[in-house]
N, CA, C and O atoms as a CHARMM CRD file, in Angstrom:
* protein
*
  360
    1    1 MET  N      0.95300  -1.22500  -0.01600 PROA 1      0.00000
    2    1 MET  CA    -0.01900   0.00800   0.04800 PROA 1      0.00000
    3    1 MET  C      0.84100   1.19700  -0.07600 PROA 1      0.00000
    4    1 MET  O      1.93700   1.18100   0.48500 PROA 1      0.00000
    5    2 ILE  N      0.45800   2.24000  -0.75800 PROA 2      0.00000
    6    2 ILE  CA     1.19300   3.48400  -0.85200 PROA 2      0.00000
    7    2 ILE  C      0.67300   4.38400   0.21400 PROA 2      0.00000
    8    2 ILE  O     -0.50500   4.74200   0.20200 PROA 2      0.00000
    9    3 ALA  N      1.51100   4.76100   1.13800 PROA 3      0.00000
   10    3 ALA  CA     1.02000   5.45900   2.35300 PROA 3      0.00000
   11    3 ALA  C      1.17900   7.08200   2.10200 PROA 3      0.00000
   12    3 ALA  O      0.43500   7.88100   2.67100 PROA 3      0.00000
   13    4 SER  N      2.17400   7.47300   1.23700 PROA 4      0.00000
   14    4 SER  CA     2.42100   8.84500   1.11400 PROA 4      0.00000
   15    4 SER  C      2.89300   9.19100  -0.29200 PROA 4      0.00000
   16    4 SER  O      3.25200   8.28700  -1.04500 PROA 4      0.00000
   17    5 ARG  N      2.90500  10.44700  -0.66700 PROA 5      0.00000
   18    5 ARG  CA     3.39300  10.92200  -1.91200 PROA 5      0.00000
   19    5 ARG  C      4.88200  10.46500  -2.07700 PROA 5      0.00000
   20    5 ARG  O      5.28300  10.02900  -3.15600 PROA 5      0.00000
   21    6 ALA  N      5.65400  10.57000  -1.02800 PROA 6      0.00000
   22    6 ALA  CA     7.11600  10.18400  -1.11600 PROA 6      0.00000
   23    6 ALA  C      7.21800   8.66700  -1.29400 PROA 6      0.00000
   24    6 ALA  O      8.05700   8.18000  -2.05100 PROA 6      0.00000
   25    7 HSD  N      6.42800   7.98800  -0.64600 PROA 7      0.00000
   26    7 HSD  CA     6.43000   6.61200  -0.92400 PROA 7      0.00000
   27    7 HSD  C      6.06000   6.19500  -2.23500 PROA 7      0.00000
   28    7 HSD  O      6.63600   5.22600  -2.73000 PROA 7      0.00000
   29    8 LEU  N      5.04700   6.88700  -2.94700 PROA 8      0.00000
   30    8 LEU  CA     4.74600   6.62900  -4.25700 PROA 8      0.00000
   31    8 LEU  C      5.92100   6.92900  -5.30900 PROA 8      0.00000
   32    8 LEU  O      6.20800   6.18800  -6.24800 PROA 8      0.00000
   33    9 ILE  N      6.50400   8.05000  -5.01600 PROA 9      0.00000
   34    9 ILE  CA     7.76700   8.45400  -5.76800 PROA 9      0.00000
   35    9 ILE  C      8.68600   7.51600  -5.69500 PROA 9      0.00000
   36    9 ILE  O      9.20700   7.18000  -6.75900 PROA 9      0.00000
   37   10 GLU  N      9.08700   6.90900  -4.54200 PROA 10     0.00000
   38   10 GLU  CA     9.91800   5.97100  -4.38700 PROA 10     0.00000
   39   10 GLU  C      9.75200   4.52900  -5.16100 PROA 10     0.00000
   40   10 GLU  O     10.63200   3.88600  -5.73400 PROA 10     0.00000
   41   11 ARG  N      8.48200   4.24400  -5.02000 PROA 11     0.00000
   42   11 ARG  CA     8.05400   3.08500  -5.69100 PROA 11     0.00000
   43   11 ARG  C      8.13400   3.22100  -7.37200 PROA 11     0.00000
   44   11 ARG  O      8.50300   2.30300  -8.10600 PROA 11     0.00000
   45   12 LEU  N      7.74000   4.46700  -7.79600 PROA 12     0.00000
   46   12 LEU  CA     7.94400   4.67700  -9.26500 PROA 12     0.00000
   47   12 LEU  C      9.40600   4.67200  -9.56100 PROA 12     0.00000
   48   12 LEU  O      9.77800   4.19400 -10.63200 PROA 12     0.00000
   49   13 HSD  N     10.23000   5.13700  -8.75400 PROA 13     0.00000
   50   13 HSD  CA    11.74500   5.09700  -9.17100 PROA 13     0.00000
   51   13 HSD  C     12.22900   3.64700  -9.10500 PROA 13     0.00000
   52   13 HSD  O     13.14000   3.29400  -9.85300 PROA 13     0.00000
   53   14 GLN  N     11.67300   2.80000  -8.25800 PROA 14     0.00000
   54   14 GLN  CA    11.99800   1.37000  -8.26800 PROA 14     0.00000
   55   14 GLN  C     11.52100   0.71900  -9.44800 PROA 14     0.00000
   56   14 GLN  O     12.21700  -0.12700 -10.01000 PROA 14     0.00000
   57   15 ALA  N     10.37100   1.05100  -9.87800 PROA 15     0.00000
   58   15 ALA  CA     9.75000   0.33000 -11.00400 PROA 15     0.00000
   59   15 ALA  C     10.57600   0.86400 -12.35400 PROA 15     0.00000
   60   15 ALA  O     10.76900   0.11300 -13.31100 PROA 15     0.00000
   61   16 ALA  N     10.97400   2.04600 -12.32700 PROA 16     0.00000
   62   16 ALA  CA    11.74500   2.56800 -13.43400 PROA 16     0.00000
   63   16 ALA  C     13.22800   1.87200 -13.51600 PROA 16     0.00000
   64   16 ALA  O     13.75800   1.53000 -14.57300 PROA 16     0.00000
   65   17 GLU  N     13.78100   1.72900 -12.26100 PROA 17     0.00000
   66   17 GLU  CA    15.00300   0.98300 -12.22300 PROA 17     0.00000
   67   17 GLU  C     14.71000  -0.48000 -12.76200 PROA 17     0.00000
   68   17 GLU  O     15.47400  -0.92300 -13.61900 PROA 17     0.00000
   69   18 ALA  N     13.72100  -1.20700 -12.34500 PROA 18     0.00000
   70   18 ALA  CA    13.54700  -2.51000 -12.76700 PROA 18     0.00000
   71   18 ALA  C     13.27700  -2.62100 -14.29900 PROA 18     0.00000
   72   18 ALA  O     13.65800  -3.61700 -14.91300 PROA 18     0.00000
   73   19 GLU  N     12.61200  -1.58800 -14.92500 PROA 19     0.00000
   74   19 GLU  CA    12.32300  -1.69400 -16.39200 PROA 19     0.00000
   75   19 GLU  C     13.78400  -1.30200 -17.02700 PROA 19     0.00000
   76   19 GLU  O     14.10200  -1.90000 -18.05500 PROA 19     0.00000
   77   20 HSD  N     14.57000  -0.46900 -16.55700 PROA 20     0.00000
   78   20 HSD  CA    15.80100  -0.11600 -17.21100 PROA 20     0.00000
   79   20 HSD  C     16.74100  -1.51600 -17.19400 PROA 20     0.00000
   80   20 HSD  O     17.31600  -1.96800 -18.18500 PROA 20     0.00000
   81   21 SER  N     16.76600  -2.09100 -15.85800 PROA 21     0.00000
   82   21 SER  CA    17.57700  -3.38100 -15.94500 PROA 21     0.00000
   83   21 SER  C     17.01900  -4.30600 -16.82100 PROA 21     0.00000
   84   21 SER  O     17.83100  -4.97000 -17.46600 PROA 21     0.00000
   85   22 LEU  N     15.70400  -4.53900 -17.02600 PROA 22     0.00000
   86   22 LEU  CA    15.24600  -5.43200 -17.97300 PROA 22     0.00000
   87   22 LEU  C     15.67800  -5.09800 -19.46200 PROA 22     0.00000
   88   22 LEU  O     16.07700  -5.93900 -20.26700 PROA 22     0.00000
   89   23 CYS  N     15.54500  -3.80700 -19.69200 PROA 23     0.00000
   90   23 CYS  CA    15.89500  -3.32900 -21.07500 PROA 23     0.00000
   91   23 CYS  C     17.36500  -3.72900 -21.38300 PROA 23     0.00000
   92   23 CYS  O     17.70500  -4.22400 -22.45800 PROA 23     0.00000
   93   24 CYS  N     18.23700  -3.46400 -20.31100 PROA 24     0.00000
   94   24 CYS  CA    19.71600  -3.81500 -20.47200 PROA 24     0.00000
   95   24 CYS  C     19.91700  -5.33300 -20.80500 PROA 24     0.00000
   96   24 CYS  O     20.67200  -5.72800 -21.69400 PROA 24     0.00000
   97   25 GLN  N     19.12900  -6.17700 -19.96300 PROA 25     0.00000
   98   25 GLN  CA    19.30100  -7.57000 -20.12300 PROA 25     0.00000
   99   25 GLN  C     18.72100  -8.00500 -21.57300 PROA 25     0.00000
  100   25 GLN  O     19.27800  -8.89800 -22.21100 PROA 25     0.00000
  101   26 TYR  N     17.69400  -7.40100 -22.01100 PROA 26     0.00000
  102   26 TYR  CA    17.16800  -7.74600 -23.27600 PROA 26     0.00000
  103   26 TYR  C     18.15500  -7.37800 -24.45400 PROA 26     0.00000
  104   26 TYR  O     18.39900  -8.10400 -25.41700 PROA 26     0.00000
  105   27 LEU  N     18.68100  -6.12200 -24.21100 PROA 27     0.00000
  106   27 LEU  CA    19.69200  -5.73100 -25.32200 PROA 27     0.00000
  107   27 LEU  C     20.80500  -6.60900 -25.30200 PROA 27     0.00000
  108   27 LEU  O     21.26100  -7.03600 -26.36200 PROA 27     0.00000
  109   28 TYR  N     21.36600  -6.97300 -24.02800 PROA 28     0.00000
  110   28 TYR  CA    22.56500  -7.90900 -24.08000 PROA 28     0.00000
  111   28 TYR  C     22.14100  -9.22900 -24.79200 PROA 28     0.00000
  112   28 TYR  O     22.94000  -9.75100 -25.57000 PROA 28     0.00000
  113   29 ALA  N     21.00500  -9.75700 -24.57900 PROA 29     0.00000
  114   29 ALA  CA    20.52500 -10.91700 -25.08300 PROA 29     0.00000
  115   29 ALA  C     20.45500 -10.84500 -26.59800 PROA 29     0.00000
  116   29 ALA  O     20.90600 -11.77600 -27.26600 PROA 29     0.00000
  117   30 ALA  N     19.90100  -9.76100 -27.17800 PROA 30     0.00000
  118   30 ALA  CA    19.62200  -9.47400 -28.52600 PROA 30     0.00000
  119   30 ALA  C     20.98200  -9.42400 -29.20200 PROA 30     0.00000
  120   30 ALA  O     21.12900  -9.97900 -30.29100 PROA 30     0.00000
  121   31 PHE  N     21.98400  -8.78400 -28.60600 PROA 31     0.00000
  122   31 PHE  CA    23.20000  -8.63400 -29.28300 PROA 31     0.00000
  123   31 PHE  C     24.04400  -9.81900 -29.25100 PROA 31     0.00000
  124   31 PHE  O     24.99800  -9.96300 -30.01600 PROA 31     0.00000
  125   32 SER  N     23.64900 -10.79100 -28.24100 PROA 32     0.00000
  126   32 SER  CA    24.49800 -11.95100 -28.19200 PROA 32     0.00000
  127   32 SER  C     23.98500 -12.95100 -29.23400 PROA 32     0.00000
  128   32 SER  O     24.65900 -13.96800 -29.39900 PROA 32     0.00000
  129   33 LEU  N     22.91300 -12.78800 -29.92600 PROA 33     0.00000
  130   33 LEU  CA    22.41800 -13.72300 -30.75000 PROA 33     0.00000
  131   33 LEU  C     23.34200 -13.98400 -32.09000 PROA 33     0.00000
  132   33 LEU  O     24.02400 -13.07200 -32.55700 PROA 33     0.00000
  133   34 ARG  N     23.31700 -15.07000 -32.56900 PROA 34     0.00000
  134   34 ARG  CA    24.07400 -15.21600 -33.87300 PROA 34     0.00000
  135   34 ARG  C     23.27000 -14.40100 -34.90600 PROA 34     0.00000
  136   34 ARG  O     22.04400 -14.43800 -35.00200 PROA 34     0.00000
  137   35 ARG  N     24.14400 -13.62300 -35.70700 PROA 35     0.00000
  138   35 ARG  CA    23.44800 -12.80200 -36.70300 PROA 35     0.00000
  139   35 ARG  C     23.49900 -13.31800 -38.08900 PROA 35     0.00000
  140   35 ARG  O     22.60300 -12.96000 -38.85400 PROA 35     0.00000
  141   36 MET  N     24.47900 -14.15500 -38.53800 PROA 36     0.00000
  142   36 MET  CA    24.56100 -14.52000 -39.84000 PROA 36     0.00000
  143   36 MET  C     24.51400 -16.09300 -39.91300 PROA 36     0.00000
  144   36 MET  O     24.75900 -16.84300 -38.96800 PROA 36     0.00000
  145   37 ALA  N     24.16900 -16.45700 -41.14800 PROA 37     0.00000
  146   37 ALA  CA    23.94300 -17.89700 -41.33300 PROA 37     0.00000
  147   37 ALA  C     25.38500 -18.57700 -41.21200 PROA 37     0.00000
  148   37 ALA  O     25.45200 -19.75600 -40.86600 PROA 37     0.00000
  149   38 ALA  N     26.45800 -17.89500 -41.47500 PROA 38     0.00000
  150   38 ALA  CA    27.78000 -18.57100 -41.31500 PROA 38     0.00000
  151   38 ALA  C     28.23600 -18.78100 -39.75100 PROA 38     0.00000
  152   38 ALA  O     29.20200 -19.47300 -39.43000 PROA 38     0.00000
  153   39 ASP  N     27.43200 -18.11200 -38.87400 PROA 39     0.00000
  154   39 ASP  CA    27.63600 -18.28400 -37.40500 PROA 39     0.00000
  155   39 ASP  C     27.15500 -19.59400 -37.01100 PROA 39     0.00000
  156   39 ASP  O     27.61300 -20.13200 -36.00200 PROA 39     0.00000
  157   40 PHE  N     26.22000 -20.18200 -37.76600 PROA 40     0.00000
  158   40 PHE  CA    25.60200 -21.57900 -37.37900 PROA 40     0.00000
  159   40 PHE  C     26.32300 -22.75400 -37.94600 PROA 40     0.00000
  160   40 PHE  O     27.01600 -22.56700 -38.94600 PROA 40     0.00000
  161   41 PRO  N     26.23900 -23.93100 -37.42800 PROA 41     0.00000
  162   41 PRO  CA    26.75600 -25.07400 -37.90500 PROA 41     0.00000
  163   41 PRO  C     26.16400 -25.31000 -39.34300 PROA 41     0.00000
  164   41 PRO  O     25.06500 -24.86900 -39.68000 PROA 41     0.00000
  165   42 ALA  N     27.01100 -26.06400 -40.18200 PROA 42     0.00000
  166   42 ALA  CA    26.72300 -26.13000 -41.54000 PROA 42     0.00000
  167   42 ALA  C     25.31700 -26.80300 -41.74300 PROA 42     0.00000
  168   42 ALA  O     24.55500 -26.39000 -42.61800 PROA 42     0.00000
  169   43 GLU  N     25.00000 -27.82000 -40.93900 PROA 43     0.00000
  170   43 GLU  CA    23.85100 -28.59800 -41.07600 PROA 43     0.00000
  171   43 GLU  C     22.58400 -27.81300 -40.71500 PROA 43     0.00000
  172   43 GLU  O     21.49000 -28.25400 -41.06700 PROA 43     0.00000
  173   44 SER  N     22.68300 -26.71000 -40.05100 PROA 44     0.00000
  174   44 SER  CA    21.54600 -25.94600 -39.74000 PROA 44     0.00000
  175   44 SER  C     21.36000 -24.59900 -40.30600 PROA 44     0.00000
  176   44 SER  O     20.49300 -23.82500 -39.90000 PROA 44     0.00000
  177   45 ARG  N     22.26400 -24.31300 -41.33300 PROA 45     0.00000
  178   45 ARG  CA    22.30000 -22.96900 -41.95100 PROA 45     0.00000
  179   45 ARG  C     21.08800 -22.68100 -42.77700 PROA 45     0.00000
  180   45 ARG  O     20.79700 -21.51100 -43.02800 PROA 45     0.00000
  181   46 GLY  N     20.33100 -23.72100 -43.23400 PROA 46     0.00000
  182   46 GLY  CA    19.13000 -23.41000 -43.88500 PROA 46     0.00000
  183   46 GLY  C     18.04500 -22.84400 -43.08100 PROA 46     0.00000
  184   46 GLY  O     17.25500 -22.05500 -43.59800 PROA 46     0.00000
  185   47 ASP  N     17.93700 -23.23200 -41.70500 PROA 47     0.00000
  186   47 ASP  CA    16.90100 -22.66300 -40.87500 PROA 47     0.00000
  187   47 ASP  C     17.43000 -21.39200 -40.11400 PROA 47     0.00000
  188   47 ASP  O     16.68200 -20.73900 -39.38700 PROA 47     0.00000
  189   48 ALA  N     18.72800 -21.07600 -40.30900 PROA 48     0.00000
  190   48 ALA  CA    19.42000 -19.94900 -39.55700 PROA 48     0.00000
  191   48 ALA  C     18.81600 -18.70200 -39.73900 PROA 48     0.00000
  192   48 ALA  O     18.54400 -17.97900 -38.78000 PROA 48     0.00000
  193   49 ALA  N     18.54800 -18.34600 -41.09700 PROA 49     0.00000
  194   49 ALA  CA    18.05000 -16.96300 -41.45900 PROA 49     0.00000
  195   49 ALA  C     16.69200 -16.80700 -40.77900 PROA 49     0.00000
  196   49 ALA  O     16.40600 -15.77200 -40.17800 PROA 49     0.00000
  197   50 GLU  N     15.81700 -17.89400 -40.88400 PROA 50     0.00000
  198   50 GLU  CA    14.43500 -17.70000 -40.39300 PROA 50     0.00000
  199   50 GLU  C     14.41700 -17.54100 -38.78200 PROA 50     0.00000
  200   50 GLU  O     13.62000 -16.80100 -38.20600 PROA 50     0.00000
  201   51 LEU  N     15.41500 -18.34400 -38.11200 PROA 51     0.00000
  202   51 LEU  CA    15.62800 -18.23800 -36.83400 PROA 51     0.00000
  203   51 LEU  C     15.99000 -16.99000 -36.31100 PROA 51     0.00000
  204   51 LEU  O     15.44000 -16.49100 -35.33000 PROA 51     0.00000
  205   52 VAL  N     17.00200 -16.41700 -37.01400 PROA 52     0.00000
  206   52 VAL  CA    17.57300 -15.04900 -36.58700 PROA 52     0.00000
  207   52 VAL  C     16.56500 -13.91900 -36.82200 PROA 52     0.00000
  208   52 VAL  O     16.52600 -12.97900 -36.02700 PROA 52     0.00000
  209   53 MET  N     15.74600 -13.97300 -37.88600 PROA 53     0.00000
  210   53 MET  CA    14.70200 -12.95100 -38.19500 PROA 53     0.00000
  211   53 MET  C     13.60200 -13.09400 -37.04100 PROA 53     0.00000
  212   53 MET  O     13.16200 -12.09400 -36.47400 PROA 53     0.00000
  213   54 THR  N     13.21700 -14.27800 -36.74900 PROA 54     0.00000
  214   54 THR  CA    12.15100 -14.45600 -35.63600 PROA 54     0.00000
  215   54 THR  C     12.64300 -14.00700 -34.30600 PROA 54     0.00000
  216   54 THR  O     11.86900 -13.39600 -33.56900 PROA 54     0.00000
  217   55 ALA  N     13.82900 -14.24800 -33.94400 PROA 55     0.00000
  218   55 ALA  CA    14.38000 -13.86700 -32.70200 PROA 55     0.00000
  219   55 ALA  C     14.49300 -12.26800 -32.68700 PROA 55     0.00000
  220   55 ALA  O     14.04800 -11.59400 -31.75800 PROA 55     0.00000
  221   56 THR  N     15.10200 -11.75400 -33.75500 PROA 56     0.00000
  222   56 THR  CA    15.35300 -10.20000 -33.95400 PROA 56     0.00000
  223   56 THR  C     13.92900  -9.50500 -33.71400 PROA 56     0.00000
  224   56 THR  O     13.79600  -8.60400 -32.88600 PROA 56     0.00000
  225   57 GLN  N     12.91500  -9.97000 -34.46800 PROA 57     0.00000
  226   57 GLN  CA    11.57600  -9.36300 -34.31600 PROA 57     0.00000
  227   57 GLN  C     11.02300  -9.53700 -32.94400 PROA 57     0.00000
  228   57 GLN  O     10.33700  -8.60400 -32.52600 PROA 57     0.00000
  229   58 GLY  N     11.19000 -10.49700 -32.22500 PROA 58     0.00000
  230   58 GLY  CA    10.75900 -10.78100 -30.85900 PROA 58     0.00000
  231   58 GLY  C     11.45600  -9.80900 -29.97000 PROA 58     0.00000
  232   58 GLY  O     10.83500  -9.24600 -29.06800 PROA 58     0.00000
  233   59 TRP  N     12.68400  -9.59600 -30.18200 PROA 59     0.00000
  234   59 TRP  CA    13.47200  -8.66200 -29.35100 PROA 59     0.00000
  235   59 TRP  C     13.06400  -7.27000 -29.47800 PROA 59     0.00000
  236   59 TRP  O     12.97900  -6.56300 -28.47400 PROA 59     0.00000
  237   60 ALA  N     12.81100  -6.83800 -30.62100 PROA 60     0.00000
  238   60 ALA  CA    12.41000  -5.65000 -31.07800 PROA 60     0.00000
  239   60 ALA  C     11.02200  -5.39100 -30.43700 PROA 60     0.00000
  240   60 ALA  O     10.83000  -4.26200 -29.98600 PROA 60     0.00000
  241   61 ASN  N     10.11200  -6.24200 -30.35500 PROA 61     0.00000
  242   61 ASN  CA     8.81100  -6.10400 -29.66100 PROA 61     0.00000
  243   61 ASN  C      8.98600  -5.92500 -28.18800 PROA 61     0.00000
  244   61 ASN  O      8.33200  -5.06600 -27.59800 PROA 61     0.00000
  245   62 VAL  N      9.83800  -6.69500 -27.56700 PROA 62     0.00000
  246   62 VAL  CA    10.15500  -6.61000 -26.17300 PROA 62     0.00000
  247   62 VAL  C     10.75500  -5.26500 -25.84600 PROA 62     0.00000
  248   62 VAL  O     10.37700  -4.62700 -24.86300 PROA 62     0.00000
  249   63 LYS  N     11.68500  -4.83600 -26.66500 PROA 63     0.00000
  250   63 LYS  CA    12.30100  -3.43500 -26.45700 PROA 63     0.00000
  251   63 LYS  C     11.23600  -2.43000 -26.39600 PROA 63     0.00000
  252   63 LYS  O     11.11800  -1.61300 -25.48300 PROA 63     0.00000
  253   64 ASP  N     10.36500  -2.54500 -27.55000 PROA 64     0.00000
  254   64 ASP  CA     9.36900  -1.42400 -27.64300 PROA 64     0.00000
  255   64 ASP  C      8.42500  -1.49000 -26.35500 PROA 64     0.00000
  256   64 ASP  O      8.18700  -0.41500 -25.80400 PROA 64     0.00000
  257   65 ASN  N      7.91600  -2.55200 -25.87500 PROA 65     0.00000
  258   65 ASN  CA     7.16600  -2.64100 -24.69500 PROA 65     0.00000
  259   65 ASN  C      7.78500  -2.07900 -23.50300 PROA 65     0.00000
  260   65 ASN  O      7.15800  -1.34800 -22.73700 PROA 65     0.00000
  261   66 VAL  N      9.15600  -2.44400 -23.31000 PROA 66     0.00000
  262   66 VAL  CA     9.92100  -1.88300 -22.10200 PROA 66     0.00000
  263   66 VAL  C     10.05500  -0.42500 -22.24600 PROA 66     0.00000
  264   66 VAL  O      9.88200   0.27800 -21.25000 PROA 66     0.00000
  265   67 THR  N     10.35900   0.13000 -23.44000 PROA 67     0.00000
  266   67 THR  CA    10.51900   1.53900 -23.64100 PROA 67     0.00000
  267   67 THR  C      9.14400   2.28300 -23.30500 PROA 67     0.00000
  268   67 THR  O      9.10800   3.29800 -22.61000 PROA 67     0.00000
  269   68 LYS  N      8.12900   1.73900 -23.80900 PROA 68     0.00000
  270   68 LYS  CA     6.83800   2.43000 -23.49600 PROA 68     0.00000
  271   68 LYS  C      6.55300   2.40600 -21.96800 PROA 68     0.00000
  272   68 LYS  O      6.18000   3.43000 -21.39600 PROA 68     0.00000
  273   69 THR  N      6.72400   1.27300 -21.33400 PROA 69     0.00000
  274   69 THR  CA     6.55100   1.28700 -19.93100 PROA 69     0.00000
  275   69 THR  C      7.35700   2.18800 -19.12400 PROA 69     0.00000
  276   69 THR  O      6.90100   2.69900 -18.10100 PROA 69     0.00000
  277   70 TYR  N      8.58100   2.41000 -19.55700 PROA 70     0.00000
  278   70 TYR  CA     9.51000   3.33700 -18.89100 PROA 70     0.00000
  279   70 TYR  C      9.08100   4.76100 -19.11200 PROA 70     0.00000
  280   70 TYR  O      9.16800   5.59700 -18.21200 PROA 70     0.00000
  281   71 ALA  N      8.57100   5.06200 -20.43200 PROA 71     0.00000
  282   71 ALA  CA     8.10800   6.35800 -20.70600 PROA 71     0.00000
  283   71 ALA  C      6.91600   6.74200 -19.74800 PROA 71     0.00000
  284   71 ALA  O      6.88700   7.82400 -19.16200 PROA 71     0.00000
  285   72 LYS  N      5.89500   5.74200 -19.62400 PROA 72     0.00000
  286   72 LYS  CA     4.73500   6.03200 -18.84800 PROA 72     0.00000
  287   72 LYS  C      5.22200   6.25500 -17.32100 PROA 72     0.00000
  288   72 LYS  O      4.76000   7.19800 -16.67800 PROA 72     0.00000
  289   73 LEU  N      6.13800   5.39100 -16.77100 PROA 73     0.00000
  290   73 LEU  CA     6.74600   5.63700 -15.46000 PROA 73     0.00000
  291   73 LEU  C      7.24000   7.07300 -15.38200 PROA 73     0.00000
  292   73 LEU  O      6.88200   7.84300 -14.49100 PROA 73     0.00000
  293   74 SER  N      8.04900   7.38100 -16.32100 PROA 74     0.00000
  294   74 SER  CA     8.62300   8.71200 -16.27900 PROA 74     0.00000
  295   74 SER  C      7.55800   9.84600 -16.23800 PROA 74     0.00000
  296   74 SER  O      7.62000  10.77900 -15.43700 PROA 74     0.00000
  297   75 ASN  N      6.49500   9.67700 -17.24100 PROA 75     0.00000
  298   75 ASN  CA     5.50200  10.76800 -17.30600 PROA 75     0.00000
  299   75 ASN  C      4.59500  10.84100 -15.96000 PROA 75     0.00000
  300   75 ASN  O      4.19400  11.92000 -15.52200 PROA 75     0.00000
  301   76 VAL  N      4.33600   9.71500 -15.40500 PROA 76     0.00000
  302   76 VAL  CA     3.63200   9.76900 -14.16100 PROA 76     0.00000
  303   76 VAL  C      4.46300  10.43700 -12.98100 PROA 76     0.00000
  304   76 VAL  O      3.91700  11.17300 -12.15900 PROA 76     0.00000
  305   77 THR  N      5.78900  10.14200 -12.95000 PROA 77     0.00000
  306   77 THR  CA     6.63000  10.68700 -11.90700 PROA 77     0.00000
  307   77 THR  C      6.66900  12.19600 -12.36300 PROA 77     0.00000
  308   77 THR  O      6.48200  13.02000 -11.46800 PROA 77     0.00000
  309   78 LEU  N      6.87600  12.63600 -13.56900 PROA 78     0.00000
  310   78 LEU  CA     6.81600  14.06100 -13.89400 PROA 78     0.00000
  311   78 LEU  C      5.49800  14.79800 -13.49200 PROA 78     0.00000
  312   78 LEU  O      5.49500  15.93900 -13.02800 PROA 78     0.00000
  313   79 ASP  N      4.47100  14.10900 -13.69100 PROA 79     0.00000
  314   79 ASP  CA     3.16600  14.65800 -13.24700 PROA 79     0.00000
  315   79 ASP  C      3.07100  14.89800 -11.71700 PROA 79     0.00000
  316   79 ASP  O      2.47300  15.88200 -11.28100 PROA 79     0.00000
  317   80 ILE  N      3.65300  14.00800 -10.92500 PROA 80     0.00000
  318   80 ILE  CA     3.46900  14.03600  -9.53300 PROA 80     0.00000
  319   80 ILE  C      4.52300  15.01500  -8.93700 PROA 80     0.00000
  320   80 ILE  O      4.22700  15.82300  -8.05600 PROA 80     0.00000
  321   81 THR  N      5.83200  14.89000  -9.49500 PROA 81     0.00000
  322   81 THR  CA     6.88200  15.65100  -8.79000 PROA 81     0.00000
  323   81 THR  C      7.39100  16.87400  -9.55500 PROA 81     0.00000
  324   81 THR  O      7.91500  17.82400  -8.97400 PROA 81     0.00000
  325   82 GLY  N      7.20800  16.81300 -10.95100 PROA 82     0.00000
  326   82 GLY  CA     7.75900  17.87300 -11.73200 PROA 82     0.00000
  327   82 GLY  C      9.22900  17.52000 -12.15100 PROA 82     0.00000
  328   82 GLY  O      9.90000  18.29400 -12.83300 PROA 82     0.00000
  329   83 LEU  N      9.68200  16.33100 -11.71400 PROA 83     0.00000
  330   83 LEU  CA    11.01800  15.87100 -11.97400 PROA 83     0.00000
  331   83 LEU  C     10.96000  14.59700 -12.84000 PROA 83     0.00000
  332   83 LEU  O     10.13500  13.72000 -12.58100 PROA 83     0.00000
  333   84 ARG  N     11.84700  14.48100 -13.89000 PROA 84     0.00000
  334   84 ARG  CA    11.93500  13.30700 -14.68200 PROA 84     0.00000
  335   84 ARG  C     12.83900  12.30300 -13.85400 PROA 84     0.00000
  336   84 ARG  O     13.74800  12.68300 -13.11700 PROA 84     0.00000
  337   85 ILE  N     12.46600  10.89000 -14.07100 PROA 85     0.00000
  338   85 ILE  CA    13.12400   9.89500 -13.54500 PROA 85     0.00000
  339   85 ILE  C     14.46500   9.91900 -14.25800 PROA 85     0.00000
  340   85 ILE  O     14.45400   9.95200 -15.48900 PROA 85     0.00000
  341   86 GLU  N     15.64800   9.90600 -13.58500 PROA 86     0.00000
  342   86 GLU  CA    16.92800   9.59700 -14.04100 PROA 86     0.00000
  343   86 GLU  C     17.44200   8.19300 -13.97800 PROA 86     0.00000
  344   86 GLU  O     17.42400   7.54000 -12.93400 PROA 86     0.00000
  345   87 MET  N     17.89100   7.75400 -15.09100 PROA 87     0.00000
  346   87 MET  CA    18.20600   6.35500 -15.08600 PROA 87     0.00000
  347   87 MET  C     19.69900   6.26400 -14.42300 PROA 87     0.00000
  348   87 MET  O     20.41600   7.24700 -14.23400 PROA 87     0.00000
  349   88 LEU  N     20.01500   5.02800 -14.13100 PROA 88     0.00000
  350   88 LEU  CA    21.33200   4.60900 -13.45100 PROA 88     0.00000
  351   88 LEU  C     21.58600   5.41400 -12.14300 PROA 88     0.00000
  352   88 LEU  O     22.73000   5.71900 -11.80600 PROA 88     0.00000
  353   89 GLY  N     20.51500   5.74000 -11.43700 PROA 89     0.00000
  354   89 GLY  CA    20.81200   6.24800 -10.00700 PROA 89     0.00000
  355   89 GLY  C     21.25600   7.71600 -10.07500 PROA 89     0.00000
  356   89 GLY  O     21.73000   8.18600  -9.04100 PROA 89     0.00000
  357   90 LYS  N     21.16600   8.47800 -11.12700 PROA 90     0.00000
  358   90 LYS  CA    21.63800   9.88600 -11.24200 PROA 90     0.00000
  359   90 LYS  C     20.75400  10.71100 -10.52200 PROA 90     0.00000
  360   90 LYS  O     20.94500  11.92600 -10.47400 PROA 90     0.00000
């Protein structure tokens, strides 16, 4: 339960930090994917392009959702405090 304005602001900051952390993890995972058919073993290269496209589209959708959620958190915090959420504890 949110007991005060300060508690609400604290919770919004925590939520924004969680979203930012998730975004970093998703980006790391997306850039860790094999990107080219040559990166795959020869016997699976036929399916590699489809696999990479599917994974890339999936990561793009996740990134968009995380970005939208962060923007909503930032806007709510701005409405309440007049201050934008700063990422990375700034």
